C-alpha positions in Angstrom: 0.0 0.0 0.0 1.4 3.4 -1.0 1.3 5.9 1.9 1.7 9.7 2.1 5.2 11.2 2.1 4.6 12.6 5.6 3.7 9.2 6.9 6.7 7.7 5.2 9.0 10.2 6.9 7.4 9.5 10.3 7.8 5.7 9.8 11.4 5.9 8.7 12.3 8.0 11.7 10.5 5.7 14.1 12.3 2.7 12.7 15.6 4.6 12.9 15.0 5.5 16.6 14.0 1.9 17.5 17.3 0.6 16.0 19.3 3.3 17.7 17.8 2.3 21.0 19.0 -1.3 20.4 22.5 -0.3 19.3 24.1 3.2 19.2 26.8 2.4 16.6 26.8 4.8 13.7 27.5 2.8 10.6 29.4 4.3 7.7 28.5 1.5 5.2 25.2 -0.2 4.4 25.2 -3.6 2.7 22.3 -5.5 1.2 23.1 -9.2 1.6 21.2 -10.3 -1.5 21.8 -13.5 -3.4 25.5 -14.2 -3.6 26.5 -12.4 -0.4 25.1 -14.7 2.4 28.6 -15.9 3.4 29.6 -12.3 4.1 27.5 -12.4 7.3 30.1 -14.8 8.7 32.8 -12.1 8.4 30.8 -9.5 10.4 31.7 -8.9 14.1 28.0 -8.7 15.2 27.0 -6.2 17.8 23.2 -6.5 17.2 20.8 -8.6 15.1 17.3 -7.3 14.9 14.6 -9.4 13.1 12.7 -7.4 10.6 9.4 -8.2 12.3 10.6 -6.3 15.4 11.4 -3.1 13.5 8.4 -0.7 13.3 6.7 -0.6 9.9 9.5 -2.8 8.4 8.3 -5.3 5.7 9.2 -9.0 6.1 10.9 -11.0 3.4 8.6 -13.7 2.0 11.2 -15.4 -0.2 12.2 -18.7 1.5 15.9 -18.4 0.7 16.1 -14.8 2.0 16.8 -14.2 5.7 15.0 -11.5 7.5 17.1 -9.5 10.0 19.2 -6.3 10.3 22.8 -6.8 11.4 24.9 -4.1 13.0 28.6 -4.5 13.7 32.1 -4.3 12.2 33.3 -5.6 8.9 37.0 -5.3 8.0 37.4 -2.7 10.7 34.5 -0.5 9.5 31.1 0.1 11.2 28.4 -1.4 9.0 24.7 -2.1 9.0 23.5 -5.0 6.8 20.2 -6.2 5.5 20.3 -10.0 5.7 17.6 -10.5 3.2 15.8 -8.0 0.9 12.3 -7.2 -0.3 11.2 -7.5 -3.9 8.4 -5.7 -5.9 7.1 -9.2 -7.0 6.4 -10.1 -3.4 3.5 -7.6 -3.6 5.3 -4.8 -1.8 5.2 -1.2 -3.0 8.6 0.3 -4.0 8.2 2.4 -0.8 8.3 -0.9 1.1 11.2 -2.3 -0.9 13.4 0.7 -0.2 12.2 1.4 3.4 15.3 0.1 5.1 17.6 1.9 2.7 16.2 5.2 3.9 16.5 4.0 7.5 20.2 2.9 7.1 21.0 6.3 5.6 19.5 8.1 8.6 21.5 5.8 10.8 24.6 7.3 9.2 25.6 5.1 6.3 27.1 7.0 3.4 27.9 4.1 1.1 25.6 1.3 -0.1 26.9 -2.1 -1.3 24.2 -4.2 -3.0 24.2 -7.6 -4.7 21.7 -9.7 -6.7 21.3 -12.8 -8.7 20.7 -12.4 -12.4 20.6 -14.1 -15.8 23.2 -13.3 -18.5 22.2 -11.9 -21.8 25.8 -11.6 -22.9 27.6 -14.7 -24.1 30.9 -13.2 -22.9 29.6 -13.1 -19.3 28.9 -16.8 -18.5 27.0 -18.5 -15.7 29.0 -18.4 -12.5 30.5 -14.9 -13.1 30.6 -11.8 -10.9 29.6 -8.6 -12.7 30.2 -5.1 -11.3 27.1 -3.1 -12.2 28.2 0.0 -14.3 24.7 1.2 -15.2 21.1 0.0 -15.2 17.8 -0.1 -17.2 14.7 0.2 -15.2 12.0 -2.1 -16.6 10.0 -2.4 -13.4 7.3 0.0 -14.6 7.6 2.2 -11.5 10.0 4.4 -9.5 10.3 4.9 -5.8 10.4 8.7 -6.2 7.0 8.9 -7.7 4.6 11.0 -5.7 5.0 14.1 -3.4 8.6 14.7 -2.3 10.1 15.9 0.9 13.5 17.6 0.8 14.5 15.6 3.9 14.9 12.6 1.6 16.6 14.5 -1.2 15.7 16.1 -4.5 12.7 15.2 -6.6 14.5 15.4 -9.9 17.5 13.1 -9.4 20.5 13.3 -11.8 21.5 9.8 -12.7 24.4 9.9 -15.1 26.4 7.9 -12.5 24.1 5.6 -10.6 27.1 3.5 -9.5 30.1 5.3 -8.2 33.1 5.3 -10.6 35.4 5.7 -7.6 34.0 2.5 -6.0 34.0 0.6 -9.3 37.6 1.4 -9.8 38.5 0.3 -6.3 36.6 -3.0 -6.8 38.3 -3.7 -10.0 41.8 -3.0 -8.5 41.1 -5.2 -5.5 39.7 -8.0 -7.7 42.9 -7.8 -9.8 45.1 -8.0 -6.6 43.1 -11.0 -5.3 43.1 -12.7 -8.7 39.3 -12.7 -8.8 37.8 -12.4 -12.3 35.1 -9.8 -12.6 33.1 -8.4 -15.5 31.5 -5.0 -15.8 28.2 -4.3 -17.5 24.6 -3.1 -17.5 21.9 -4.6 -15.3 18.2 -4.5 -16.2 15.4 -5.1 -13.7 12.0 -6.6 -14.5 9.1 -7.1 -12.1 9.2 -10.9 -11.9 8.5 -13.4 -10.5 8.3 -15.1 -13.9 11.6 -15.5 -15.7 12.1 -14.1 -19.2 10.4 -15.4 -22.4 12.4 -15.8 -25.5 11.1 -12.5 -26.9 11.7 -10.7 -23.7 15.3 -11.9 -23.4 15.9 -10.8 -27.0 14.4 -7.4 -26.4 16.2 -6.7 -23.2 19.5 -7.7 -24.8 18.8 -5.4 -27.8 18.2 -2.4 -25.7 21.6 -2.7 -24.1 21.5 -4.9 -21.0 24.2 -7.5 -20.2 22.2 -9.2 -17.4 18.6 -9.2 -16.1 17.2 -9.6 -12.6 14.3 -8.6 -10.3 15.8 -6.2 -7.8 18.5 -3.6 -6.9 17.3 -0.6 -9.0 14.8 0.8 -6.5 17.4 0.6 -3.7 19.9 2.3 -6.0 17.6 5.2 -6.8 16.7 5.8 -3.2 20.3 5.6 -2.0 21.3 8.1 -4.7 18.5 10.4 -3.8 19.7 10.4 -0.2 23.3 11.2 -1.2 24.8 7.8 -0.9 27.5 6.3 -3.1 26.4 2.9 -4.5 28.5 -0.1 -5.5 26.5 -3.0 -7.1 27.3 -6.6 -8.0 25.4 -9.2 -10.0 26.0 -12.9 -9.5 25.3 -14.6 -12.9 23.3 -17.7 -12.0 21.9 -18.7 -15.4 22.3 -18.0 -19.2 19.3 -16.4 -21.0 21.0 -15.4 -24.2 20.7 -18.6 -26.3 17.6 -18.7 -28.6 15.7 -21.0 -28.0 16.2 -20.5 -24.3 17.1 -23.7 -22.3 14.7 -24.5 -19.4 15.9 -22.8 -16.2 15.9 -24.7 -12.9 15.5 -22.5 -9.8 17.5 -25.1 -7.7 20.4 -24.8 -10.2 20.3 -21.0 -9.9 20.6 -21.3 -6.1 23.5 -23.8 -6.4 25.4 -21.5 -8.7 24.8 -18.6 -6.4 26.2 -20.6 -3.5 29.3 -21.4 -5.4 30.0 -17.8 -6.2 29.0 -16.6 -2.7 32.4 -17.2 -0.9 34.3 -15.5 -3.7 32.1 -12.4 -3.8 32.0 -12.2 0.0 35.8 -12.3 0.2 35.9 -9.5 -2.4 33.5 -7.3 -0.5 35.4 -7.9 2.7 38.6 -6.7 1.0 36.8 -3.7 -0.5 35.3 -2.6 2.8 38.7 -2.7 4.4 40.0 -0.2 1.8 37.0 2.1 1.7 37.5 5.8 2.6 34.2 7.0 4.0 
């Protein structure tokens, strides 16, 4: 359900105050532990873990392989706050709901957002099992979290988006990947509403308009983070190939298996990046 901007401001502040009462640490980095980053939670020196259903007005993840808690602690020496499990538009939530905790984490103090997702590859040069740094995006969700009346407390209404993902952070990620001998690609991420995977015609169309990979998340979070003045670094874990025509049948269990294999590598890379971040 879409609520008024005044009500949203009130709810975000109530959630922020509730979390502050549980733990007073001011995080400098926010992380969305999406598909491909579950292992990263093992690196976090946890100070507090708050289930989503305890946070005022916070949605609850309905996807069985997504956890549902906010983690506060230290990662590679930095104060962080992490969403262990995210929300998706296809779960029936509004984009206000999907991005609710992004706004809360910014008000807690986070200036950088690191986000990950699972995706299908439309580019034969980015095979299944790859890690892709997101350089740009194409929003095919049919909506935008900034639609509606705006409050300057959240940032500008008309948001300049020539650099949705920070070039500074992308360069840092590429350099660390090179040092650690981790192969990474860079490309354009497209988001569709889901939860159905792409038809042959949809895959062909999305590839033709310039996307390298396609998924069902991340863009609303990126938009809201940018509106609130955060730098964003995004990663896609390529769990399946959707570029051959005709498309091969895609098995969700195989997607999860592929994500699990990449998880440890991407988590190690994020750990190293956080250690080098200047916030």
